[in-house]
DRENROGU-577394 format. One record per residue: residue in three letters; x, y, z of N, C-alpha, C in turn. Coordinates in steps of 0.05 Angstrom, whole numbers, plus 32768, in hexadecimal, padded with zeros to 4 digits. Layout:
alaXYZXYZXYZ
...
This chain:
unk7B4379567F0F7B4C796F7F147B6F796E7F21
unk7B7A79837F167B86798C7F197BA079987F3C
unk7BAA798A7F3D7BC779947F557BD479B17F51
unk7BD679BF7F6D7BE679CB7F6C7C0979C27F66
unk7C2079CD7F5B7C3279CA7F617C3D79D17F7A
unk7C4379CF7F8E7C4D79CC7F987C6E79CB7FA4
unk7C7879D47FB47C9979CD7FBC7C8B79DE7FDB
unk7C9D79CB7FE57CA779BD800B7CB379E4800C
unk7CB679E080247CCC79FB80317CDF79F1802B
unk7CF379D980467D0A79DD803C7D0979D6801E
unk7D0279BE80087D0279BE7FEA7D0D79D27FDC
unk7D0479F37FE67D047A087FE17D1D7A0F7FE5
unk7D1F7A1380047D347A1F800E7D547A18800B
unk7D4F79FD80077D6B79EC7FF87D7879E57FE7
unk7D5C79F77FC47D6F79F57FB47D777A077FA8
unk7D887A047F8F7D937A1A7F877D917A187F6D
unk7D747A307F6C7D7B7A417F507D927A4F7F42
unk7D7C7A567F367D8C7A677F277D8C7A837F22
unk7DB07A9F7F357DA47AB27F357D997ABC7F2D
unk7D977AD37F327D7F7AEC7F297D987AFE7F1A
unk7D987B047F017DB07B167EF47DA77B2C7EF4
unk7DB97B407EEE7DBB7B5E7EFA7DBF7B697ED7
unk7DAF7B7E7ECE7DBA7B867EB37DD47B9F7EB4
unk7DC87BA87ED77DD47BBD7EDA7DD97BC27EF1
unk7DE57BBC7F097DEF7BA77F2C7DDF7BBE7F30
unk7DC87BC07F467DC97BCE7F607DA57BDE7F46
unk7DA07BD47F2D7D917BE67F307D777BE17F18
unk7D7E7BC57F027D757BB67EF27D797B9B7EF2
unk7D657B877F007D737B687EF67D5C7B677EE6
unk7D577B477EE27D4A7B3E7ECB7D287B407ECF
unk7D1E7B487EC97CFF7B507EC57CF97B6A7EBD
unk7CD47B6E7EC57CD77B8F7EBE7CE07BA47ED2
unk7CDF7BB47EBF7CE27BCA7ECF7CD67BE37ECD
unk7CC77BF87EDC7CBF7C077ED97CD27C2E7ED4
unk7CD47C387EBF7CE67C557EC17CD07C697EBE
unk7CDB7C7E7ECF7CBB7C8B7ED47CC97CAD7ED6
unk7CBD7CB67ECD7CC67CD77ECE7CB27CEE7EC1
unk7CB37CFF7EC37C9F7D237EBC7CAB7D187E9A
unk7CA17D267E8A7CA27D2E7E767CBB7D3D7E6C
unk7CCA7D3E7E5B7CE17D4C7E5E7CF47D4B7E74
unk7CF77D347E817D0D7D367E9C7D207D287E96
unk7D1E7D277E837D467D057E7B7D3D7CF07E7A
unk7D257CE27E7E7D2A7CCC7E7E7D297CBE7E65
unk7D317CCB7E537D377CBD7E307D5B7CB37E32
unk7D5E7CD27E437D7F7CD27E3F7D887CBB7E60
unk7D767CB67E6B7D817CA47E7D7D7C7C907E6E
unk7D6E7C7F7E607D647C6C7E4D7D817C657E3B
unk7D887C797E2E7D8A7C707E147DB77C707E28
unk7DC17C7F7E3F7DCA7C787E497DD27C5C7E4E
unk7DBE7C507E687DB97C337E667DBF7C2F7E51
unk7DAF7C2D7E397DB67C107E267DD07C187E19
unk7DD57C317E127DF17C357E067E097C1F7E1F
unk7E057C2E7E347E167C137E467E157C017E47
unk7E027BEF7E507E027BCA7E4C7E0E7BCA7E35
unk7E027BD97E207E0F7BD27E087E347BCB7E04
unk7E3C7BDF7E0E7E4D7BE07E0B7E677BD07E1A
unk7E547BC87E3B7E607BBA7E527E667BD97E66
unk7E617BEF7E677E6F7C087E707E5B7C0A7E8B
unk7E617C0F7E987E587C1A7EB77E3F7C2E7EB0
unk7E2F7C317EC47E157C437EBF7E177C467EDC
unk7E047C627EE57DFC7C757EF67E1B7C607F11
unk7E2B7C5F7F0F7E457C597F127E387C3B7F17
unk7E267C257F0A7E387C0C7F187E3C7C067EFC
unk7E3F7BE67F007E4C7BD17EEE7E307BCA7EE6
unk7E2C7BCA7EC77E2E7BB57EAD7E2A7B9C7EAD
unk7E1C7B8C7E997E1F7B787E8C7E1A7B7C7E71
unk7E2A7B707E697E287B7B7E4B7E1A7B5B7E38
unk7E0E7B767E307E027B677E157DEE7B6D7E02
unk7DDC7B697DF37DC97B807DD97DBB7B817DEA
unk7DB47BA97DE97D9A7BB17DEB7D8B7BB47DD7
unk7D787BBC7DD67D537BB87DC47D577BE67DD8
unk7D4C7BEA7DC47D3F7C0F7DD57D297C107DB3
unk7D0F7C0B7DC17CFC7C137DB77CEE7C2E7DBE
unk7CFF7C447DAF7CEF7C687DAC7CE57C6D7D9A
unk7CCE7C647DA77CB47C637D9B7CAA7C707D97
unk7CAC7C947D947CA87CAE7D977CBE7CB77D84
unk7CD27CB67D867CEC7CC07D6D7CED7CB77D4D
unk7CFD7CC17D487D017CB77D2D7D257CB67D2E
unk7D267C9E7D227D437C9D7D117D5D7CB37D1B
unk7D4A7CC97CFE7D647CE27D097D657CE97D27
unk7D517CE77D377D5B7CFE7D537D597CE17D5C
unk7D5A7CCF7D5B7D677CBB7D6A7D8C7CBC7D6D
unk7D957CC37D527DB27CCA7D447DC07CE97D49
unk7DAE7CF37D4D7DB77D0D7D637DB77D077D78
unk7DAC7CFB7D887DAE7CEA7DA37DC87CE87DA9
unk7DCE7CD07D967DDC7CBC7D9E7E007CC97D9E
unk7E017CE67D7A7E197CF47D757E1C7D087D94
unk7E057D017DA57E087D1B7DBC7E207D0A7DDA
unk7E087CEB7DD47E117CE37DEC7E317CD57DEE
unk7E407CC87DD17E4F7CB27DC57E567CBC7DA3
unk7E6E7CB77DA07E817CC37D847E8A7CA17D73
unk7E7A7C8C7D927E7F7C6E7D837E677C577D81
unk7E647C547D727E487C437D6E7E557C247D79
unk7E3F7C1C7D857E3A7C047DA07E2C7BE87D8D
unk7E397BD87D7F7E397BC47D737E167BB77D82
unk7E217BB77D9D7E067BAA7DA47DE37BB87DA7
unk7DE17BD17DA17DCD7BE57DA87DBE7BDB7D8F
unk7DA17BE67D8E7D957BE57D757D7E7BF67D77
unk7D747BFF7D767D5A7C157D707D407C0F7D63
unk7D297C177D647D107C087D607D007C1A7D69
unk7CF47C347D4D7CDD7C3D7D537CC67C427D46
unk7CBD7C217D497CA57C1D7D3D7C9D7BF47D46
unk7C907BFE7D587C857BDA7D637C6A7BDF7D63
unk7C617BC47D617C477BB37D687C407BB67D8C
unk7C2E7BB67D907C217BB57DA67C1A7BA87DBC
unk7C187BAF7DDC7C207B8E7DE47C067B867DED
unk7C007B667DE77BF67B4A7DD67BEC7B527DBC
unk7BF67B657DA97BF57B727D907C0D7B627D7A
unk7C247B5A7D7F7C337B537D807C527B5F7D8A
unk7C597B6B7DA17C657B6C7DAD7C7F7B657DAF
unk7C637B577DC47C787B377DD07C887B1F7DC2
unk7C7B7B1F7DA87C827B107D8C7CA97B237D89
unk7C9F7B3D7D817CAE7B4B7D757CCD7B467D8E
unk7CCD7B4F7DA47CE17B467DB47CE77B337DB3
unk7CD97B1A7DAF7CE37AF87DAD7CF07AF77D94
unk7CE17AFF7D7F7CF97AFA7D697D187B067D6B
unk7D107B257D767D297B367D797D487B197D82
unk7D327B167DA37D417B047DB87D537AF07DAB
unk7D3F7AE37D907D4B7AC17D8D7D627AD27D6C
unk7D5B7AE17D677D787AEE7D567D897AFD7D69
unk7D847B077D7F7D9F7B137D927DA37B0F7DB1
unk7DA57AE97DAE7DA97AD67DC27DB77AEA7DD8
unk7DC97AFF7DE17DD67B0A7DF57DC07B237DFD
unk7DAD7B247DEB7D927B437DF57D9C7B357E1A
unk7DA77B587E1D7D9B7B537E3B7D887B687E3C
unk7D827B7E7E347D647B9B7E427D5C7B9E7E22
unk7D417B9F7E247D2D7BB57E197D217BC37E2D
unk7D1D7BE07E177D167C067E297D017C057E11
unk7CE77C007E157CD57C0A7E0B7CCA7C2B7E14
unk7CCF7C427E0E7CD17C5E7DFC7CB57C5F7DF7
unk7CA27C6B7DF77CA17C677E287C767C557E0E
unk7C747C4C7E357C647C2B7E3D7C517C317E2C
unk7C3D7C597E2A7C297C5B7E157C287C567E03
unk7C3E7C5A7DEF7C407C4B7DDB7C467C2B7DD0
unk7C3B7C1D7DDD7C357C017DDC7C1E7BF27DE8
unk7C107C047DF87BF37C0A7E077BE27BF97DFE
unk7BD37BEE7E047BB17BED7DF87B9C7BF67E03
unk7B997BF87E127B867C007E2C7B8D7C1B7E2C
unk7B797C227E2B7B697C487E337B6D7C487E53
unk7B607C267E547B4A7C2C7E767B6C7C2F7E8E
unk7B6C7C367EA07B907C3A7EB17B817C2C7ED0
unk7B737C1D7EC07B617C087EE17B787BF37EEE
unk7B7D7BF07EFE7B8C7BDE7F127B8E7BBB7F07
unk7B767BBB7F017B747B9C7EF47B837BA47ED2
unk7B807BB47EC37B817BB57E9F7B9D7BC67EA4
unk7BB37BDC7EAF7BCD7BDA7EB17BDE7BBA7EC0
unk7BD77BAB7ED57BDA7B9A7ED27BDC7B827EBE
unk7BC67B7F7EB07BCA7B6A7EA27BDB7B777E8F
unk7BDD7B847E857BEF7B997E777C0E7B8F7E7E
unk7C1B7B957E857C277B957E907C327B7A7E98
unk7C1F7B697E9B7C1E7B4E7EA47C307B3E7E8C
unk7C267B3E7E707C387B377E5D7C537B477E5E
unk7C5B7B5A7E647C727B5D7E5D7C8A7B537E75
unk7C707B4C7E887C847B4F7EA57C8F7B267E9C
unk7C7D7B137E917C787AF57E947C877AFE7E73
unk7C8E7B057E6A7CA07B097E4E7CC17B167E56
unk7CC37B217E697CDA7B267E707CE97B097E88
unk7CD77B017E907CE47AF17EA67CE77AD77E88
unk7CD57AD37E797CD17AB07E677CEF7AB37E50
unk7CEF7AD67E477D0A7ADD7E3B7D217AD57E47
unk7D267ADE7E707D3F7AE17E777D427B027E7D
unk7D3F7B117E707D3E7B287E6B7D427B3F7E76
unk7D487B5D7E7A7D2C7B6F7E867D297B847E76
unk7D0C7B897E807CFB7B9A7E5E7CF77BAE7E7A
unk7CF97BCC7E697CFD7BE77E7F7CE17BF67E67
unk7CCC7BF17E7C7CC47C0D7E677CBC7C267E7A
unk7CC07C367E647CC47C527E777CAD7C607E67
unk7CAA7C747E847C8E7C817E867C867C997E95
unk7C6E7CA47E8E7C727CB67EA17C617CBF7EBE
unk7C747CDA7ECC7C637CD07EE87C487CEF7EE5
unk7C357CE27EF37C227CFE7EFE7C2F7D207F02
unk7C247D307EFA7C297D497F017C287D4E7F27
unk7C147D3F7F2E7C117D497F4C7C2F7D3C7F59
unk7C3B7D557F717C4B7D3A7F7C7C3D7D277F93
unk7C537D187FA07C467D157FB57C677D0C7FC7
unk7C607CFD7FE07C767CF87FF17C8C7CE17FE9
unk7C6B7CC67FD77C7A7CB97FD27C7E7CBA7FAF
unk7C8F7CB17FA87C977CBE7F8B7C8A7CAA7F7D
unk7C897C8C7F837C837C747F7E7C697C717F6B
unk7C5A7C857F8A7C3B7C8D7F807C2C7CA27F68
unk7C507CAC7F637C517CC57F437C437CB37F27
unk7C507C9B7F2B7C577C857F127C2C7C8F7F0A
unk7C327C977EE77C137C967EDE7C0A7C7D7EE3
unk7BEF7C847EE27BDE7C677EE97BD57C5B7EF8
unk7BC87C4A7F057BC77C407F1A7BDF7C307F26
unk7BD17C227F437BEE7C127F4F7BF97BEF7F41
unk7BE07BF57F2F7BDE7BDE7F217BF67BD17F10
unk7C137BEF7F037C2A7BED7EFC7C347BE97F02
unk7C3C7BFC7F1C7C4C7BF27F307C497BD87F42
unk7C2F7BD47F457C3C7BB37F4A7C3A7BA07F40
unk7C317B987F257C427B897F117C617B8A7F0B
unk7C6C7B987F067C977BA27F037C967B927F18
unk7CAD7B8B7F0F7CC67B847F277CD57B9A7F33
unk7CD67BB37F217CE57BCA7F327CE17BE57F23
unk7CDC7BF57F2F7CD77C0C7F2C7CEB7C2D7F28
unk7CF17C307F1E7CFF7C4A7F127CF17C6A7F17
unk7CEC7C7C7F267CE47C9C7F237CF97CA97F1B
unk7CFF7CBA7F127D0D7CD07F097CFE7CE57F10
unk7D137D017F267CFF7D0F7F347D147D2B7F30
unk7D0A7D3D7F277D227D567F237D207D637F4A
unk7D2B7D6B7F557D227D7C7F607D1C7D917F64
unk7D257DA17F467D1A7DBB7F3E7D157DB27F1F
unk7CFB7DB77F1C7CF57DC17EF37D097DCF7EE5
unk7D177DB47ED97D267DC97EC47D577DD07ED8
unk7D487DC77EEE7D677DBC7F027D7D7DB37EF5
unk7D767DA37EE87D857D8C7EDA7D947D7D7EF9
unk7D837D7B7F0E7D8D7D657F257D727D5C7F29
unk7D777D3D7F307D667D317F377D717D1C7F44
unk7D5A7D067F517D607CF37F637D497CDB7F55
unk7D597CC97F557D4E7CB07F477D4A7C967F60
unk7D337CA47F657D1E7C8B7F737D207C767F63
unk7D2D7C5B7F737D237C407F6C7D177C297F89
unk7D107C1A7F747D077C007F8C7CF67BE57F70
unk7CFE7BD77F8C7CFB7BB47F7B7CFE7B9D7F87
unk7CF37B887F817CF47B747F8A7D1A7B697F92
unk7D1F7B707F7F7D447B657F837D547B787F7F
unk7D537B8B7F867D5F7BA37F867D5D7BB37FAC
unk7D717BC37FB57D6B7BDB7FC97D537BE97FCF
unk7D4A7BF57FCF7D437C107FD37D507C277FCF
unk7D567C377FC27D6D7C467FBD7D5C7C6C7FBC
unk7D657C817FBB7D6B7C967FB27D897C967FA7
unk7D887C9C7F927DA27CA97F807DAB7CC97F78
unk7DB57CDB7F7D7DAA7CEC7F7A7DBD7CF77F64
unk7DA97D087F497DC17D0D7F2F7DC47D217F1E
unk7DD87D227F137DDA7D477F0D7DDF7D397EE6
unk7DD07D447EDB7DCA7D4E7EB87DE67D647EB3
unk7DF87D537EB17E0C7D4E7E9B7E097D5C7E76
unk7E057D7A7E7E7DF47D8B7E5E7E067D767E52
unk7E257D737E497E437D757E3E7E3C7D567E38
unk7E357D507E4D7E387D2A7E417E1E7D127E3A
unk7E037D287E447DEB7D307E467DE97D137E4C
unk7DFD7D0D7E717DE77CEF7E767DE17CFB7E9E
unk7DD87CEF7EA27DD27CF57EB57DEA7CEB7ECC
unk7DF77CF47EDD7E137CF67EF37E137CF07F0B
unk7E0F7CD57F1C7E147CD87F347E257CE97F41
unk7E117CF47F4F7E1A7D087F6A7E267CF27F8D
unk7E187CE17F887E287CD87F9F7E267CBD7F9E
unk7E287CA47FB37E307C937FB27E107C787FC2
unk7E027C7C7FBD7DF17C727FD97DF47C4E7FD0
unk7DF57C4A7FB97DFA7C297FAD7E107C157FC4
unk7E277C2A7FC17E417C197FCF7E357C097FEA
unk7E3D7BF97FE97E367BD680017E4E7BD27FFC
unk7E477BC380167E647BB7801B7E4F7B8C8017
unk7E637B7A80097E4D7B6C7FFE7E527B578006
unk7E357B4A801C7E3B7B3C80367E3D7B1F8026
unk7E357B1C800C7E3A7B007FF97E537AFE7FF0
unk7E667B0C7FE97E727B0D7FDE7E937B057FEE
unk7E827B0E800B7E9E7B0080237E9B7AEE802D
unk7E7F7AE580317E757ACA80367E867AB08027
unk7E7C7AB7800A7E8F7AAF7FF97EAF7AA97FF2
unk7EB77AC37FFF7ED67ABB7FFD7EDB7AB68018
unk7ED37AB9802C7EDB7AAA803B7EE17A848045
unk7EC97A88802C7EBB7A6680347EC87A5D8017
unk7ED47A63800B7EED7A607FF37F067A588001
unk7F0A7A6D800D7F287A6880207F2D7A4C8027
unk7F177A4E803D7F207A36804F7F0F7A25803D
unk7F047A18802A7F0179F480237F1F79FC8002
unk7F2D7A0C80057F3E7A0D7FF37F5C7A07800A
unk7F5D7A0B80217F6F79FD80327F6879DF8039
unk7F4679E480417F3F79C580537F3379B0803E
unk7F2F79BD80237F2679A5800A7F0479A08013
unk7F017995802D7EE1798A80317ED979918052
unk7EC57999804F7EAF799880677E9A7991806E
unk7E93798180847E7B797080847E6F797B80A7
unk7E5C798D80A27E54799580BF7E3E79A380C7
unk7E4379A880D67E1B79B980D87E2179D780D8
unk7E1279EC80D87E137A0580C57E1E7A1580E6
unk7E1B7A0980FC7E317A1B81147E497A1D810E
unk7E4F79F5810E7E7179E8810C7E7779FE80F4
unk7E5F79FA80D57E7B7A0E80BD7E7A7A2D80D1
unk7E6E7A3B80D77E6E7A5080E27E847A5480F3
unk7E977A3F81047EA17A3D81187EB97A39810D
unk7EBE7A3580FC7EC97A2780E47ED57A4680D1
unk7EBE7A4D80C97ECB7A6980B57EDB7A8780BE
unk7ED87A7E80DF7EE47A8D80EC7F007A8080F6
unk7F147A6F80E37F267A7380DA7F2E7A8280D1
unk7F247A9580B27F327A9A809A7F1F7AB9809F
unk7F087AC480B17EFB7AE280AB7EF17ADE80CD
unk7F007AFC80CC7EF07B0680DC7ECC7B0F80DE
unk7EC47B0E80C77EB07B1280BF7E9E7AFB80D9
unk7E8A7B1580DB7E737B0580F37E5D7AF580D1
unk7E567ACA80D27E4B7AC980CA7E317ABF80D9
unk7E187AB880D07E087AB080E47DF97A9580DB
unk7E007A7280F07DF57A5F80EE7DDF7A6380CA
unk7DCD7A6D80E07DAF7A6480CE7DA67A7C80B9
unk7DC47A8D80B77DC47A92809B7DDD7A80807D
unk7DE77A6F80817DF77A6580757DEA7A5A8066
unk7DCF7A5080697DC47A3580537DC07A48803F
unk7DAF7A6380437D9F7A7380377DBE7A798026
unk7DD17A8C80307DF87A9280257E037A768011
unk7E007A5D80177DFE7A587FFA7DF67A447FEA
unk7DD87A457FF17DC97A3B7FDD7DC37A567FCD
unk7DBE7A667FCE7DB87A837FBF7DCF7A8C7FB7
unk7DDE7A827FB47E017A8C7FB17E097A737F9B
unk7DF97A5D7F9D7E057A407F917E107A357F76
unk7E067A527F5F7E157A4C7F497E3A7A537F45
unk7E347A707F597E4E7A767F577E637A617F73
unk7E647A577F827E6D7A3D7F8F7E747A2A7F7C
unk7E5F7A257F637E697A0E7F5C7E817A127F40
unk7E807A347F3C7E967A407F2C7EAE7A4E7F38
unk7EAF7A407F557EC17A497F667ECE7A227F6C
unk7EC47A0C7F5B7EC679F67F637EBE79E87F78
unk7EAF79F17F897EA079E97FA07E8079D77F99
unk7E8479C17FA27E6C79B67FA47E6079B67FC4
unk7E4679B77FBE7E3679B17FD57E1E799F7FDE
unk7E1F79977FF07E0379887FFA7DF67989801A
unk7DD3798880127DCC798E80287DC179748035
unk7DC6796C80437DB7795080547DA979598064
unk7D96793F806A7D8D7946808A7D8F7920809D
unk7D9B792B80B17D9D791080C47D91791180D5
unk7D9A78FA80E67D8178F680FF7D8F790A811A
unk7DA1791D81117DA8792B81257DA579438128
unk7D9F794B81047D9B796180F47DA4796080D8
unk7DB4798280D47DAC798380AE7DC5798B80AF
unk7DE1797A809D7DEF7984809F7DFD798D8080
unk7E14799B80787E1A79AB80677E32799C8063
unk7E327990804B7E54798F803F7E5A799B8025
unk7E6F799980267E8079B380137E9179AA800D
unk7E98799B7FEF7EB8799C7FDC7EC679A77FD4
unk7EDE79A97FC97EDF79BD7FC17EFD79AF7FA4
unk7EF679BB7F937F0479AB7F7A7F1579C17F69
unk7F2F79BE7F767F4279D27F677F3C79D57F42
unk7F3D79B97F3E7F4679BB7F1E7F2979C87F0D
unk7F0979C87F207EF379D67F157EEE79FC7F17
unk7F1479FB7F2A7F017A157F357F0F7A247F21
unk7EEE7A407F167EF07A407EF27EF27A617EFD
unk7EF57A6B7F197EF97A867F1C7F147A937F16
unk7F0A7AB17F187F1C7AC57F0B7F327ACA7F26
unk7F487AC97F2A7F597AC97F427F537AEC7F3D
unk7F5C7AF97F287F5B7B1F7F267F4A7B247F3D
unk7F317B0D7F407F117B227F4C7F167B0E7F67
unk7F167B317F7C7F1E7B1F7F9A7F1C7B3A7FAA
unk7F137B2E7FB97F0E7B397FDA7F1E7B3F7FEE
unk7F1D7B567FFC7F2B7B4B801B7F227B408035
unk7F287B2C80417F1F7B1F80507F367B1D8069
unk7F227B3380807F337B2C809E7F307B1480AE
unk7F4D7B0D80B17F547AF880B27F617AF680CE
unk7F5A7AFD80E67F677AF6810A7F787B1E8113
unk7F677B2B80F87F6F7B4980FD7F7B7B5280E8
unk7F917B3D80D57FA27B3D80B97F877B4580AB
unk7F8B7B5280947F7F7B55807A7F8E7B478065
unk7F7F7B34805C7F877B1C804A7F777B2E802E
unk7F857B22800C7F7B7B1F7FFC7F687B0D7FE9
unk7F527B027FE57F407AEC7FE57F3B7AF37FC6
unk7F2E7AD47FBF7F1E7AD37FAA7F027AD27FAE
unk7EFD7AF07FA27EDC7AEB7FAD7EC47AF07F93
unk7ECD7AFD7F887EBA7B057F777EB17AEC7F61
unk7E997AE07F507E937ACC7F397E9E7ADF7F17
């Protein structure tokens, strides 16, 4: 009889797992995403802009990208039409951007084709499939068939550690919840890691709102304006700008350990210790989460850590090794210390 491969609550909460990587900050992490919108609303222009920006390592929608190879399956276009679009948006070819106009379908070779491309381009970051309907086999749009088909792409994205974005249509009828407008059953939105729905405020106005929802991203509504000269969507507000609490915690911990080298004590004692380098309020019940979830970054900063259980409680043991500190001193944040602002390293 097969047994469950279970893990205890404490084991999960104290294990440093590989961090989730974003290909577009705050918008696209590794996994499967839907980009939906009405026909001719400008989804393909947005998809092309994202692909080109990621290939060049440039910002898109005011968000930083992780540079790497991008693969765009333009399954409703020809290479001539793709060429026209590229010259509309840029005059410099991007070496890491590749296009396909024909592919196999889900379950009939598409996964193998993407896997082979990944093996040939180890830095592959994202695959856009435009459109989902062109790679589907099922004509049935029931919850089970929708979920089953997309789960194949979801498992592939997880296995290859890449982002896959499927471009899809919305229904003609409006809804107070934009994600209910995604064509098909709720099996589509239920399977993916995130959804983006592009809705024009008025048909043909070239003003739209991008509704974003996902497991690893904050819910957001981004106001956009389509620039007809640049042929791209431009952000008209800054809804994603926010204070990065993780960076503030890392900065405070980094500064403290550079001065003291070692720390051994409870979470409450660490909170009190960090008061000497930061006026930010930290909470003892969140410290373990913070240093476990930022474990990879701490190691890059030359910080070793252990989490031990004793008869009197749980101890956090930290050590800073200057020789293994490979962080970039140009990346820094401002930490308030006793009312004074000092600049310290914070970003990985």
